[in-house]
Backbone bond lengths (Angstrom), bond angles and torsions (degrees), N, CA, C in turn:
res aa  C-N    CA-C-N  psi(-1)  N-CA   C-N-CA  omega(-1)  CA-C   N-CA-C  phi
1 X - - - 1.431 - - 1.504 109.68 -
2 X 1.323 116.26 123.50 1.416 119.54 -178.63 1.524 109.71 -83.94
3 X 1.343 115.68 151.90 1.480 120.06 172.23 1.493 111.74 -82.41
4 X 1.295 116.83 177.03 1.480 120.41 -177.96 1.475 110.16 -58.01
5 X 1.332 118.10 -54.88 1.495 120.94 -174.71 1.531 110.80 -61.92
6 X 1.336 116.87 -44.16 1.441 121.07 -179.02 1.539 110.44 -62.30
7 X 1.303 119.67 -44.99 1.467 124.38 179.63 1.514 108.77 -60.36
8 X 1.330 119.35 -50.57 1.451 121.57 -177.82 1.495 112.41 -64.86
9 X 1.365 116.27 -45.67 1.510 120.14 178.68 1.490 112.87 -60.13
10 X 1.361 118.60 -35.83 1.424 121.52 -177.79 1.549 111.55 -81.75
11 X 1.352 117.66 -2.64 1.461 118.80 -179.75 1.464 114.64 81.02
12 X 1.344 121.43 20.43 1.444 122.59 178.69 1.494 110.10 -60.07
13 X 1.288 117.04 149.44 1.447 124.60 -178.66 1.512 111.13 -117.50
14 X 1.288 115.57 154.26 1.476 120.38 174.11 1.542 105.76 -118.92
15 X 1.314 115.60 -174.02 1.476 117.84 178.67 1.540 106.84 -149.37
16 X 1.350 110.36 163.05 1.438 121.50 -179.03 1.517 109.25 -124.63
17 X 1.371 115.81 140.60 1.447 120.91 175.08 1.522 101.60 -135.37
18 X 1.368 116.72 111.27 1.489 122.05 178.96 1.510 110.37 56.74
19 X 1.349 118.25 -115.89 1.426 120.25 -177.11 1.548 111.03 -101.41
20 X 1.301 119.95 19.03 1.436 127.65 -172.54 1.566 110.84 -118.22
21 X 1.295 114.84 126.25 1.484 121.64 -179.23 1.555 108.43 -114.94
22 X 1.377 115.39 131.39 1.436 119.01 174.28 1.507 110.76 -112.99
23 X 1.335 117.24 126.18 1.461 121.76 179.27 1.515 109.41 -115.82
24 X 1.395 118.86 143.15 1.450 121.96 -169.64 1.509 111.71 -84.38
25 X 1.350 124.37 35.62 1.419 125.23 177.95 1.527 108.13 -153.03
26 X 1.301 114.32 163.21 1.456 123.75 171.20 1.470 109.57 -99.59
27 X 1.366 119.74 144.38 1.501 118.54 178.53 1.511 108.24 -153.22
28 X 1.316 113.35 167.28 1.475 122.00 175.09 1.563 103.22 -99.03
29 X 1.315 116.62 105.58 1.490 120.82 -178.87 1.482 110.05 -81.69
30 X 1.377 115.46 133.78 1.488 120.64 172.47 1.505 109.35 -103.61
31 X 1.297 116.68 -47.62 1.488 121.50 -179.08 1.526 108.82 -145.94
32 X 1.325 115.99 160.73 1.435 123.42 177.08 1.542 105.55 -136.83
33 X 1.330 117.07 133.33 1.454 122.25 172.16 1.590 103.81 -113.91
34 X 1.349 111.47 139.18 1.471 116.11 174.08 1.463 108.92 -143.22
35 X 1.319 118.81 135.42 1.473 119.09 175.01 1.507 108.55 151.82
36 X 1.363 107.20 -170.41 1.478 118.87 -178.11 1.508 113.74 -64.13
37 X 1.284 115.94 159.35 1.509 120.18 174.02 1.508 107.83 -54.44
38 X 1.310 116.39 136.26 1.498 118.29 -175.48 1.502 111.52 -70.40
39 X 1.230 115.76 142.44 1.500 121.85 179.60 1.564 104.91 -157.65
40 X 1.295 115.63 -176.56 1.455 120.15 178.84 1.582 108.19 -67.19
41 X 1.317 118.87 -25.26 1.416 121.71 -177.57 1.521 116.49 -95.81
42 X 1.378 112.62 -18.23 1.466 113.93 -171.61 1.536 107.79 -143.34
43 X 1.275 117.98 135.26 1.489 124.17 174.29 1.512 109.58 -131.37
44 X 1.258 120.17 140.40 1.455 122.20 177.81 1.536 114.92 -58.08
45 X 1.266 116.90 157.39 1.484 122.64 174.27 1.617 104.37 -79.97
46 X 1.327 111.76 138.54 1.475 118.03 176.26 1.504 108.90 -108.33
47 X 1.354 116.54 123.60 1.398 120.89 178.08 1.553 106.46 -110.29
48 X 1.334 116.41 118.82 1.466 121.31 179.70 1.467 112.15 -116.64
49 X 1.301 121.08 -28.77 1.430 125.43 177.84 1.526 109.46 -83.94
50 X 1.303 116.95 100.58 1.426 119.68 -174.92 1.536 112.19 -99.75
51 X 1.325 120.33 1.96 1.409 125.18 -179.00 1.473 111.48 -93.45
52 X 1.354 115.35 116.25 1.501 119.67 -178.21 1.515 113.14 46.91
53 X 1.286 114.51 41.82 1.516 121.88 -176.39 1.474 110.16 -75.20
54 X 1.354 121.54 129.09 1.431 121.44 175.23 1.485 115.63 -68.16
55 X 1.355 118.46 -18.17 1.416 124.36 -179.68 1.481 115.89 -88.32
56 X 1.357 115.17 -28.35 1.496 119.81 -172.66 1.519 112.39 -138.65
57 X 1.337 116.81 126.15 1.476 122.77 176.07 1.497 105.40 -108.12
58 X 1.338 115.76 144.16 1.502 123.12 -177.06 1.522 104.00 -130.47
59 X 1.354 112.10 128.16 1.454 120.29 174.05 1.501 111.44 -134.32
60 X 1.277 118.28 139.89 1.441 120.38 179.56 1.532 110.37 -115.73
61 X 1.311 113.38 128.94 1.497 120.42 168.74 1.485 112.30 -96.89
62 X 1.347 117.74 -173.86 1.451 120.77 -178.97 1.492 112.40 -58.78
63 X 1.400 117.47 -38.63 1.467 118.50 -174.44 1.533 111.65 -133.76
64 X 1.325 117.44 22.54 1.461 120.19 -179.79 1.488 111.52 -154.13
65 X 1.375 116.44 166.60 1.402 125.04 173.66 1.522 104.71 -121.74
66 X 1.323 118.22 135.09 1.436 123.70 177.95 1.575 108.75 -112.69
67 X 1.295 119.03 122.39 1.469 125.03 175.95 1.505 109.64 -108.53
68 X 1.289 117.52 120.59 1.410 121.96 -177.32 1.561 107.72 -113.34
69 X 1.342 114.46 116.40 1.446 122.47 -177.96 1.543 109.01 -93.72
70 X 1.360 113.82 90.27 1.442 121.63 -166.09 1.519 115.58 -64.03
71 X 1.329 119.73 -26.66 1.464 119.87 179.05 1.459 113.06 -100.55
72 X 1.384 119.15 18.78 1.446 122.58 178.02 1.524 107.84 -113.77
73 X 1.361 113.19 160.98 1.423 118.39 173.73 1.469 113.03 -93.20
74 X 1.328 115.08 -128.40 1.479 119.22 177.27 1.572 111.43 -80.79
75 X 1.333 112.15 104.53 1.482 117.34 -176.47 1.514 114.40 -57.78
76 X 1.288 116.48 -36.72 1.476 123.05 -178.75 1.559 109.00 -59.91
77 X 1.342 113.64 -46.84 1.517 119.29 179.32 1.504 110.04 -67.00
78 X 1.347 114.75 -40.23 1.526 119.74 -172.35 1.474 109.39 -75.12
79 X 1.333 118.58 -42.31 1.479 119.89 -173.84 1.480 115.54 -111.20
80 X 1.271 122.50 -6.75 1.498 127.08 177.18 1.512 113.78 -65.32
81 X 1.279 117.60 174.64 1.466 121.88 179.47 1.489 110.98 57.10
82 X 1.332 119.55 36.59 1.430 124.93 175.85 1.511 115.00 62.34
83 X 1.333 116.28 26.66 1.492 123.28 178.80 1.456 110.27 -85.68
84 X 1.301 124.60 -20.93 1.411 126.50 -175.53 1.494 113.05 -179.81
85 X 1.321 114.09 -173.06 1.477 120.17 -178.09 1.466 112.14 -164.03
86 X 1.327 114.54 175.82 1.473 121.96 176.34 1.542 104.06 -122.45
87 X 1.345 115.09 133.49 1.524 118.73 177.50 1.566 105.50 -121.91
88 X 1.295 114.50 126.03 1.422 120.67 172.89 1.525 109.82 -100.71
89 X 1.350 117.25 133.52 1.478 120.54 169.73 1.535 105.74 -105.03
90 X 1.286 117.05 115.38 1.440 121.69 -166.69 1.474 114.13 -152.91
91 X 1.325 116.05 165.54 1.487 123.31 175.85 1.530 104.95 -125.90
92 X 1.290 118.01 161.64 1.398 122.51 171.58 1.545 110.56 -56.38
93 X 1.331 113.53 144.75 1.457 119.55 179.10 1.554 107.45 -54.59
94 X 1.338 117.16 126.80 1.449 122.70 177.95 1.498 115.34 82.91
95 X 1.332 119.59 -4.07 1.484 125.50 179.07 1.527 109.97 -72.37
96 X 1.309 119.11 156.25 1.399 125.15 177.63 1.493 108.61 -79.16
97 X 1.367 117.08 109.22 1.517 121.49 -173.48 1.537 110.66 -74.36
98 X 1.379 118.32 -4.18 1.444 118.66 179.40 1.521 112.49 -94.17
99 X 1.341 118.23 1.19 1.426 122.26 174.96 1.524 107.37 -104.24
100 X 1.365 117.07 116.44 1.465 122.75 -171.65 1.534 113.61 -53.57
101 X 1.398 119.20 -37.20 1.463 121.71 -174.59 1.544 108.22 -68.48
102 X 1.302 120.90 -12.76 1.425 122.43 179.35 1.514 113.28 -84.67
103 X 1.294 117.79 -14.25 1.481 123.66 -175.31 1.484 111.98 -95.42
104 X 1.343 113.69 136.30 1.514 118.92 -177.49 1.538 109.79 -133.00
105 X 1.346 113.61 145.39 1.484 119.03 166.80 1.489 104.48 -98.13
106 X 1.326 115.89 129.33 1.464 125.34 -175.61 1.526 107.93 -123.96
107 X 1.314 114.64 113.74 1.484 122.29 178.81 1.483 108.90 -90.81
108 X 1.371 119.23 123.12 1.413 124.44 171.05 1.468 112.92 -93.39
109 X 1.297 117.67 118.15 1.433 122.46 -176.42 1.528 112.02 -104.13
110 X 1.334 117.78 136.18 1.445 122.75 -178.06 1.525 105.87 -93.78
111 X 1.335 118.57 128.31 1.391 124.19 -176.64 1.533 114.01 -79.60
112 X 1.300 117.95 147.22 1.446 123.41 176.18 1.527 110.85 -103.57
113 X 1.374 117.80 17.81 1.412 124.06 -176.60 1.517 108.85 -81.52
114 X 1.343 117.58 114.09 1.486 119.04 -177.84 1.538 114.30 -65.75
115 X 1.383 116.78 -18.81 1.456 118.48 176.18 1.533 112.67 -79.80
116 X 1.316 117.74 -21.51 1.447 122.25 179.62 1.570 109.36 -136.95
117 X 1.300 116.34 61.45 1.535 120.19 -173.19 1.455 116.88 -60.67
118 X 1.361 119.13 -21.11 1.473 121.23 -174.34 1.556 110.32 -99.77
119 X 1.311 116.71 -4.04 1.481 120.48 -175.10 1.561 109.94 -71.49
120 X 1.314 116.04 144.63 1.444 120.69 171.69 1.531 109.12 -128.14
121 X 1.276 116.18 152.00 1.536 121.63 179.44 1.503 108.93 -117.21
122 X 1.274 114.88 168.95 1.480 121.76 -172.63 1.546 106.82 -128.75
123 X 1.264 115.25 146.66 1.470 124.92 177.54 1.540 110.30 -147.53
124 X 1.323 114.81 127.34 1.442 119.71 175.52 1.585 104.62 -80.14
125 X 1.335 118.31 127.60 1.413 121.57 -179.51 1.599 107.64 -123.81
126 X 1.329 111.65 159.46 1.496 116.59 -174.67 1.544 109.22 -88.59
127 X 1.386 119.16 -33.44 1.449 119.86 -173.49 1.472 107.17 -150.74
128 X 1.293 117.47 116.06 1.529 121.04 -179.58 1.534 115.33 -66.54
129 X 1.343 114.47 -9.38 1.518 116.76 -178.64 1.472 110.85 -97.96
130 X 1.407 119.71 4.50 1.443 123.93 177.78 1.432 109.25 -128.65
131 X 1.372 117.22 62.63 1.486 117.02 179.74 1.536 108.71 -104.91
């Protein structure tokens, strides 16, 4: 099982099916942003309550984490073509979340590649408000 940084540095990819995103790592999620690119007219939704949340379901497999955005439709259509993104604020699974160096902002990008339309990429970013 790769950690967040290892997966991203090695170029690991995830995928999306409808309102469900699969990422190739486990993590301790603190917050999730989902939505359109931020502007004066539009700001992403912030999900902070991850316990029995009616908006977000989380499932872990042996080598992946699955995030299900229950109140969304087809994420690829909604956020693809540079219309938006998902940002995870997370730490490595089992890491101390009270140490700042352990926390990462991870941007999930939806690909416009017609050969791999469901593929998503990952990028570690410094600040989700300056994209």
